[in-house]
C-alpha positions as CSV (number, residue, x, y, z in Angstrom):
1,M,0.0,0.0,0.0
2,T,1.2,3.5,-1.0
3,T,-0.2,6.5,1.0
4,L,-1.1,10.0,0.3
5,A,-1.4,12.6,3.2
6,I,-3.2,15.9,2.8
7,T,-1.4,17.9,5.5
8,D,-1.9,21.0,7.7
9,G,-5.5,22.0,6.6
10,R,-8.8,22.4,8.1
11,V,-11.1,19.6,7.3
12,L,-14.8,19.7,6.7
13,R,-16.2,16.7,8.4
14,S,-19.6,14.9,7.6
15,D,-21.3,16.7,10.5
16,Q,-20.5,20.1,9.0
17,S,-17.9,20.7,11.7
18,V,-14.4,21.8,10.8
19,T,-11.4,20.7,12.5
20,T,-7.5,21.1,12.0
21,A,-6.4,17.8,10.8
22,D,-4.5,15.8,8.1
23,V,-6.2,13.3,5.9
24,L,-4.4,10.0,5.1
25,V,-5.4,8.2,2.0
26,D,-4.6,4.7,0.4
27,R,-3.6,5.7,-3.1
28,E,-4.0,2.2,-4.5
29,G,-7.2,1.4,-2.8
30,G,-8.7,4.9,-3.3
31,E,-9.9,5.0,0.4
32,I,-9.5,7.4,3.3
33,L,-7.5,5.6,6.0
34,E,-7.6,8.2,8.7
35,I,-8.3,11.7,9.6
36,G,-6.3,13.3,12.5
37,P,-3.2,15.0,13.4
38,N,0.5,14.4,12.3
39,L,-0.4,12.0,9.5
40,G,2.1,13.1,7.1
41,D,5.5,12.1,8.5
42,D,5.4,8.4,7.0
43,A,3.2,9.0,4.0
44,D,4.6,8.3,0.6
45,E,3.4,11.6,-0.9
46,T,2.0,14.7,0.6
47,L,-0.3,17.5,-0.5
48,D,0.2,20.7,1.3
49,A,-3.3,22.1,2.6
50,A,-1.9,24.8,4.9
51,D,-4.3,28.0,5.0
52,S,-6.8,25.8,3.1
53,L,-10.1,23.9,3.7
54,V,-10.2,20.2,2.8
55,T,-13.8,19.2,1.6
56,P,-15.4,16.3,-0.1
57,G,-15.0,16.3,-3.8
58,F,-18.1,18.1,-5.3
59,V,-20.6,15.8,-7.3
60,N,-22.4,17.2,-10.3
61,G,-25.6,15.3,-10.3
62,H,-26.8,16.4,-13.9
63,C,-24.6,17.4,-16.7
64,H,-24.1,17.1,-20.5
65,V,-20.2,17.6,-20.3
66,A,-19.6,17.6,-24.0
67,M,-21.9,20.6,-24.4
68,T,-18.9,22.8,-23.6
69,L,-18.4,23.2,-27.2
70,L,-21.8,25.0,-27.3
71,R,-21.0,27.4,-24.5
72,G,-22.4,30.9,-25.5
73,Y,-23.6,29.5,-28.9
74,A,-27.3,30.3,-28.1
75,D,-28.5,32.3,-25.2
76,D,-31.5,34.3,-23.8
77,K,-34.2,32.0,-25.3
78,P,-36.9,29.9,-23.6
79,L,-36.1,26.2,-23.4
80,D,-38.2,25.0,-26.3
81,A,-37.0,27.5,-28.7
82,W,-33.4,27.2,-27.5
83,L,-33.5,23.5,-28.1
84,Q,-35.4,23.3,-31.3
85,E,-33.8,26.4,-33.0
86,D,-30.3,26.1,-31.8
87,I,-29.1,23.2,-29.8
88,W,-30.6,20.3,-31.4
89,P,-29.7,21.4,-34.9
90,A,-26.0,21.9,-33.7
91,E,-25.9,18.7,-31.9
92,G,-27.0,17.0,-35.2
93,E,-23.7,18.2,-36.6
94,L,-21.6,16.7,-33.8
95,T,-19.0,14.1,-34.6
96,P,-17.8,11.4,-32.1
97,Q,-14.4,13.4,-32.2
98,D,-16.2,16.5,-31.4
99,V,-17.8,14.9,-28.3
100,R,-14.4,13.4,-27.1
101,V,-13.0,17.0,-27.3
102,G,-16.0,18.7,-25.8
103,A,-15.9,16.1,-23.0
104,E,-12.2,16.7,-22.3
105,L,-12.8,20.4,-22.1
106,G,-15.6,19.8,-19.6
107,L,-13.6,17.5,-17.5
108,L,-10.7,19.9,-17.3
109,E,-13.3,22.5,-16.1
110,L,-14.8,20.0,-13.6
111,I,-11.4,19.2,-12.1
112,K,-10.2,22.7,-11.8
113,A,-13.5,23.6,-9.9
114,G,-13.0,20.5,-7.5
115,T,-15.7,18.2,-8.9
116,T,-14.6,14.6,-8.7
117,A,-17.8,12.9,-9.9
118,F,-20.7,13.7,-12.2
119,A,-23.7,12.2,-13.9
120,D,-23.9,12.8,-17.7
121,M,-26.5,12.2,-20.4
122,Y,-25.4,12.5,-24.0
123,F,-24.6,10.5,-27.1
124,H,-21.3,9.0,-28.4
125,V,-20.9,7.8,-24.9
126,P,-17.9,5.8,-25.7
127,E,-16.0,8.9,-26.2
128,V,-17.1,10.4,-23.0
129,A,-16.1,7.3,-21.3
130,A,-12.7,7.3,-22.7
131,A,-12.2,10.9,-21.6
132,V,-13.4,10.1,-18.2
133,E,-10.9,7.2,-17.9
134,D,-8.1,9.4,-18.9
135,A,-9.1,12.4,-16.7
136,G,-9.3,10.1,-13.5
137,V,-12.8,11.3,-12.2
138,R,-15.9,9.2,-11.4
139,A,-19.0,9.3,-13.6
140,R,-22.4,7.8,-14.1
141,L,-22.9,7.9,-17.9
142,G,-25.7,7.1,-20.2
143,H,-27.0,7.6,-23.8
144,G,-29.9,9.9,-23.9
145,I,-32.9,8.6,-25.8
146,V,-35.2,10.7,-27.8
147,T,-38.0,9.1,-29.8
148,V,-40.2,11.9,-30.9
149,G,-39.9,12.5,-34.6
150,K,-38.5,9.2,-35.3
151,D,-39.9,6.2,-37.1
152,G,-40.5,3.0,-35.0
153,E,-37.3,1.1,-35.9
154,T,-35.0,4.3,-35.6
155,A,-36.7,5.0,-32.1
156,R,-36.1,1.4,-30.9
157,E,-32.6,1.5,-32.0
158,D,-32.1,4.6,-30.0
159,A,-33.5,2.9,-26.8
160,Q,-31.5,-0.2,-27.6
161,T,-28.3,1.7,-27.9
162,S,-28.9,3.3,-24.3
163,L,-29.4,-0.2,-22.9
164,E,-26.4,-1.7,-24.5
165,I,-24.3,1.2,-23.5
166,A,-25.5,0.8,-19.9
167,R,-24.6,-2.8,-19.9
168,E,-21.3,-2.5,-21.6
169,Y,-19.7,0.4,-19.7
170,D,-20.9,-0.2,-16.1
171,G,-17.6,-0.8,-14.0
172,A,-15.3,0.7,-16.7
173,A,-12.3,2.8,-15.8
174,D,-11.3,0.5,-13.0
175,G,-14.8,0.9,-11.4
176,R,-15.0,4.7,-11.7
177,I,-17.6,4.6,-14.3
178,S,-21.1,3.4,-13.6
179,T,-24.1,3.7,-15.9
180,A,-27.9,4.4,-16.3
181,F,-30.6,3.9,-18.8
182,M,-31.5,7.4,-19.9
183,P,-34.7,8.5,-21.7
184,H,-34.3,12.2,-22.3
185,S,-37.7,13.2,-20.7
186,L,-41.2,12.0,-20.3
187,T,-42.4,14.0,-23.3
188,T,-39.7,13.2,-25.7
189,V,-39.8,9.4,-25.2
190,G,-42.9,7.5,-26.2
191,S,-44.7,5.4,-23.6
192,E,-44.5,2.3,-25.7
193,Y,-40.6,2.5,-25.6
194,L,-40.6,3.0,-21.7
195,A,-43.0,0.1,-21.5
196,E,-40.6,-2.1,-23.6
197,F,-37.2,-1.1,-22.3
198,V,-37.5,0.0,-18.7
199,P,-38.1,-3.7,-17.6
200,E,-34.9,-4.5,-19.6
201,A,-33.0,-2.0,-17.7
202,R,-34.4,-3.4,-14.4
203,E,-33.1,-6.8,-15.4
204,A,-29.7,-5.4,-16.3
205,G,-29.5,-3.8,-12.9
206,V,-29.0,-0.2,-14.0
207,P,-30.8,2.8,-12.7
208,V,-33.0,5.1,-14.9
209,H,-32.3,8.9,-15.3
210,Y,-34.4,11.4,-17.1
211,H,-35.5,15.0,-17.4
212,A,-38.9,15.6,-15.7
213,N,-41.2,18.6,-14.8
214,E,-38.5,21.1,-16.0
215,T,-41.0,23.5,-17.5
216,A,-44.8,24.0,-17.3
217,D,-44.9,22.9,-21.1
218,E,-43.6,19.5,-20.0
219,V,-46.3,19.0,-17.4
220,A,-49.4,20.1,-19.5
221,P,-49.1,17.5,-22.3
222,I,-49.1,14.7,-20.0
223,V,-51.9,15.8,-17.9
224,D,-54.0,16.4,-21.1
225,E,-53.1,13.0,-22.7
226,H,-53.0,10.8,-19.7
227,G,-54.9,12.6,-17.0
228,Q,-52.1,12.4,-14.6
229,R,-49.3,14.5,-13.2
230,P,-45.9,13.6,-14.8
231,L,-44.5,11.8,-11.9
232,E,-47.8,9.9,-11.4
233,Y,-47.2,8.7,-15.0
234,A,-43.6,8.0,-14.4
235,A,-44.5,5.9,-11.3
236,D,-47.1,3.9,-13.3
237,R,-44.4,3.0,-15.7
238,G,-41.8,1.9,-13.3
239,L,-39.6,5.1,-13.4
240,L,-39.8,6.0,-9.7
241,E,-37.5,3.5,-8.0
242,P,-34.9,4.2,-5.2
243,E,-32.1,3.9,-7.6
244,D,-33.5,6.2,-10.1
245,F,-33.0,10.0,-10.3
246,L,-34.5,12.8,-12.3
247,A,-33.2,16.2,-13.4
248,H,-34.9,19.5,-12.6
249,G,-38.2,18.9,-10.9
250,V,-39.2,22.5,-11.1
251,H,-43.0,22.2,-11.7
252,I,-43.9,19.5,-9.2
253,D,-46.8,19.6,-6.7
254,E,-47.3,18.1,-3.3
255,T,-48.5,14.8,-4.5
256,E,-45.5,14.5,-6.6
257,I,-43.1,15.4,-3.7
258,D,-44.8,12.8,-1.7
259,L,-44.3,10.2,-4.4
260,L,-40.5,11.0,-4.6
261,A,-40.1,10.8,-0.9
262,D,-42.0,7.5,-0.5
263,A,-40.1,6.0,-3.5
264,G,-36.7,7.3,-2.6
265,T,-36.1,8.6,-6.1
266,G,-33.5,11.3,-6.2
267,V,-34.0,14.8,-7.8
268,I,-31.0,16.8,-9.2
269,H,-31.8,20.5,-8.8
270,C,-30.2,22.8,-11.6
271,P,-30.8,26.3,-10.4
272,A,-28.5,28.3,-12.7
273,S,-30.0,26.5,-15.9
274,N,-33.6,26.8,-14.5
275,M,-33.0,30.6,-14.0
276,K,-31.3,31.2,-17.3
277,L,-34.1,29.5,-19.3
278,A,-36.8,31.0,-17.1
279,S,-38.0,27.5,-16.4
280,G,-39.1,28.4,-12.9
281,M,-38.1,27.9,-9.2
282,A,-38.0,24.2,-7.9
283,P,-39.6,23.8,-4.5
284,V,-36.2,22.6,-3.0
285,E,-37.1,23.5,0.7
286,R,-40.5,21.5,0.5
287,M,-38.6,18.7,-1.1
288,L,-36.0,18.6,1.8
289,E,-38.7,18.9,4.3
290,A,-40.6,16.0,3.0
291,G,-37.4,13.9,2.9
292,V,-36.7,13.7,-0.8
293,T,-33.1,13.0,-1.7
294,V,-32.0,16.2,-3.5
295,G,-28.5,16.9,-5.2
296,L,-27.2,19.6,-7.4
297,G,-26.1,19.7,-10.9
298,T,-25.1,22.3,-13.5
299,D,-26.8,20.9,-16.5
300,G,-24.8,21.6,-19.7
301,A,-22.5,24.6,-20.2
302,A,-24.7,25.9,-23.0
303,S,-27.4,26.8,-20.4
304,N,-25.4,27.6,-17.3
305,N,-22.8,28.6,-18.8
306,D,-20.2,27.0,-16.5
307,L,-19.7,23.8,-14.6
308,S,-18.8,25.2,-11.2
309,M,-20.5,23.5,-8.4
310,L,-19.6,26.3,-6.0
311,D,-21.5,28.6,-8.3
312,E,-24.5,26.2,-8.4
313,A,-24.4,26.0,-4.4
314,R,-24.7,29.8,-4.2
315,D,-27.4,29.7,-6.8
316,A,-29.3,27.1,-5.0
317,A,-29.2,28.9,-1.7
318,M,-30.4,32.2,-3.3
319,L,-33.1,30.8,-5.4
320,G,-34.3,28.5,-2.5
321,K,-34.8,31.4,-0.3
322,L,-36.7,33.4,-3.2
323,A,-38.9,30.4,-4.0
324,A,-39.8,29.8,-0.3
325,D,-40.1,33.5,0.5
326,D,-37.9,32.8,3.5
327,A,-34.4,34.0,4.1
328,S,-33.8,30.8,6.4
329,A,-34.7,28.4,3.7
330,V,-32.0,26.3,2.0
331,P,-29.2,27.5,4.4
332,A,-25.4,27.2,3.8
333,E,-25.2,23.8,5.5
334,A,-27.9,22.4,3.2
335,V,-26.5,23.5,-0.1
336,V,-23.0,22.4,0.8
337,E,-24.6,18.9,1.6
338,L,-26.6,19.0,-1.7
339,A,-23.4,19.6,-3.7
340,T,-21.5,16.8,-2.0
341,R,-23.2,13.9,-0.2
342,G,-26.7,14.8,-1.6
343,S,-25.7,14.5,-5.2
344,A,-23.7,11.5,-4.5
345,A,-26.7,9.7,-2.9
346,A,-28.9,10.9,-5.6
347,I,-26.9,9.3,-8.4
348,G,-25.9,6.3,-6.4
349,L,-22.3,6.8,-5.5
350,E,-20.6,6.4,-2.1
351,S,-18.6,9.7,-2.4
352,G,-19.3,13.2,-1.2
353,R,-18.1,12.6,2.5
354,L,-14.9,12.8,4.3
355,E,-15.0,9.8,6.6
356,E,-12.6,6.9,7.3
357,G,-13.5,4.3,4.9
358,A,-15.0,6.5,2.3
359,P,-13.7,7.0,-1.3
360,A,-10.6,9.3,-1.4
361,D,-12.4,12.0,-3.4
362,L,-11.6,15.6,-2.1
363,A,-11.0,19.1,-3.0
364,V,-8.7,21.6,-1.3
365,I,-9.9,25.3,-1.0
366,D,-7.4,28.0,-0.7
367,L,-8.5,30.4,2.1
368,D,-5.8,32.7,1.7
369,K,-8.0,35.3,-0.5
370,P,-9.5,38.6,0.4
371,H,-13.0,37.4,-0.5
372,L,-12.7,34.5,2.0
373,T,-11.4,36.7,4.8
374,P,-12.4,36.8,7.9
375,P,-13.0,33.1,8.4
376,H,-16.0,33.4,10.7
377,D,-17.8,30.4,9.2
378,L,-16.2,28.3,6.5
379,V,-19.4,26.5,5.6
380,S,-20.9,29.8,4.9
381,H,-17.8,30.8,2.8
382,L,-18.3,27.5,0.8
383,A,-21.9,28.3,0.1
384,Y,-21.7,32.1,-0.5
385,A,-18.3,33.3,-1.3
386,A,-15.9,30.6,-2.7
387,A,-15.3,30.1,-6.4
388,A,-14.0,27.5,-8.6
389,A,-10.7,29.3,-9.0
390,D,-10.2,28.9,-5.3
391,V,-9.8,25.2,-5.6
392,R,-6.1,24.3,-5.1
393,H,-6.0,20.6,-5.2
394,T,-8.3,17.9,-6.6
395,V,-8.1,14.1,-5.6
396,C,-10.3,11.3,-6.9
397,D,-9.9,7.6,-6.0
398,G,-6.7,8.5,-4.1
399,R,-5.1,10.1,-7.1
400,V,-4.1,13.6,-7.4
401,L,-5.8,15.0,-10.5
402,M,-4.8,18.6,-9.8
403,R,-1.9,20.0,-7.8
404,D,-1.6,23.7,-7.1
405,R,-4.1,24.6,-10.0
406,E,-2.2,22.4,-12.5
407,V,-4.3,19.5,-13.8
408,L,-2.0,16.4,-14.0
409,T,-4.3,14.1,-16.0
410,L,-5.1,16.2,-19.0
411,D,-2.8,18.7,-21.0
412,E,-4.7,22.0,-20.5
413,A,-3.2,23.8,-23.3
414,A,-3.8,21.1,-25.8
415,V,-7.5,20.4,-24.7
416,R,-8.3,24.1,-25.1
417,E,-6.6,24.3,-28.5
418,R,-8.5,21.3,-29.7
419,A,-11.7,22.5,-28.3
420,L,-11.4,25.9,-30.0
421,E,-10.8,24.2,-33.3
422,A,-13.7,21.8,-32.9
423,A,-16.2,24.5,-31.7
424,E,-15.3,26.9,-34.6
425,S,-15.8,24.0,-37.1
426,L,-19.0,22.9,-35.4
427,A,-20.4,26.4,-35.6
428,A,-19.6,26.8,-39.2
429,R,-21.4,23.5,-40.1
430,A,-24.3,24.3,-38.0
431,D,-24.7,27.8,-39.2
432,G,-24.1,26.7,-42.9
């Protein structure tokens, strides 16, 4: 066994207390061995955390990581117009190599922001998986299914691809990749395909992830056609199981909140995307009070427009207070929990916590900054003041992915150069 010690820092423990301690990690097993004083003397490698806060690695519960190539491509439109007029036509021009390059750019951004795990719905998933393997992070990946506008054979092939990807890549990258069956949403996938393929996903032992109740326009068609709220419709089709998780959950009522709580199905809140697309304000405080498992996600960089979970935590706190009309709603402790353990629990990972025996996934935040001074309450600083650029080191599975702002697993200059070339070519094809 070889060890890594993160030394001389302050450590954010699972109960939200902060103590001065070292963290000793088994590099090969990817596990936290001990948290306590003076653990660096005999370690094989050390990581300096002086004047810093050691936190769990952040977990991005819902993302489309390769959409970094479309950052700033289309803004200031409502969701339906944004998708149909700009995003879907551009995505139709994406090649597998584009997705690889976009994923690498997104992973670079995630690592530099202290994110060690994420859930991703996209296509050309083998390219995303290859990028994840090289970058060293954890991911739950899946192929997003859309059946509307397709003939029956093409629609079935799309669903079959999602199932095959889920089976093939589960456990890849030395176990850092897990998978899910991913219908895009309840309105973009026909009920006949859900009836056919969801049971097969259950048989394969993979969870289901989908967008739900993101806008009012996604609720009305299901109510009109089926006479049910969307999550009642989902429950009747086997889409509300404890291992499942849905994105957004903006327009949900009390009945649906109770359904989620009873089922144990997770919800990934995406406040920045929801605000930018004017989708609405998710009732996060009500969900938390009901016992729903809630995490945070950035959504894609085209609708956010960054992949910082620290930004997302601040947005979640602010929007949660506004939605509840209560300044005490969604407090600092809650959003830090949502960005770490909450997201991990929602997407079915064991990370998001600093405890002995937990996965060695962590971030080190540099506190030696004017905007993080004075250190009255470091949990408050994480929620309201810290930024992605304050992340000093990132560790996943016991491996140092970034040391002193230098990403060690990806060539930052080369990734950015390839991404610029790919984005320029993509925009030319899409606009041509």
